[in-house]
Phi, psi and omega in degrees: 000135179253134180273165176204150178301332179296343174290341177096342185219153167294123187212170180192176178207159179068227183301133181288335194267021174221020184284321188282339186288353179237027181273174177290160180276129175261135179196185178291349180239347180229126181054038185289338176239091187200162174291333175297319174297320178300319177300315180298319180297328176296323177293316177303316179296314181299326181279349184066036181298140180279141177256353173218171177278002180261011174092003177290133186258155174295122188260159177302327178289346177278352179281105184222000179080007179250119180273083180255199183299321181295314179294321178297314181297315178297323177295315178301314181295322178290320177301317177299315180297323180277357180075029180255165173300125186264083181251358179076007176253144178261086179259198185303314183292319182288308179295322179296328180297329181292333178310322184292350181257008178270132178238121179289124182245339182193159171235126183248133178231131173231189185292342183263320185196172173252136178234132180259130184254136181230144170262132171270121183258101179261176181288329186252315185231130185241029191244018178240156188235149171243159179226146172235125181281170178292347175271356177097354182283133177272148182208177178208162175260138173220127182054043179061024178235134179287128179240122177280151180283066182283142173273342189250355176221158179229108177244001176268158176204000000 
């Protein structure tokens, strides 16, 4: 199954480790204010991506779901570090590269659904988690509330 931004959410099926590589492109002009952007910003923070050439890193307080100049610069610096084309857009190659840093840590089942829990293992910070539901939607917790990786809404801040 191939995902698409038109599905409305960061999603996947089957193998967990190839879900992000076929998602919609995040940039300053597409899905710039969204929970999908918030998910990407969590990856930037975990990777310790630089937001300037002076070594300043993307901070947890920079995670706001807005794909602005700071997120674009951190994305370019991370793309350079990963050996990817550095265009500041989070397309298939960039988002897909993050798949390799997901580690399955648990499976939770309740009466409504099964949720798979993953730790994103970045270069700088290794303490945040993503979840994929049995319907394939990826999510994260913020302020003890589950937030789905939506392309069309922004409830993270």
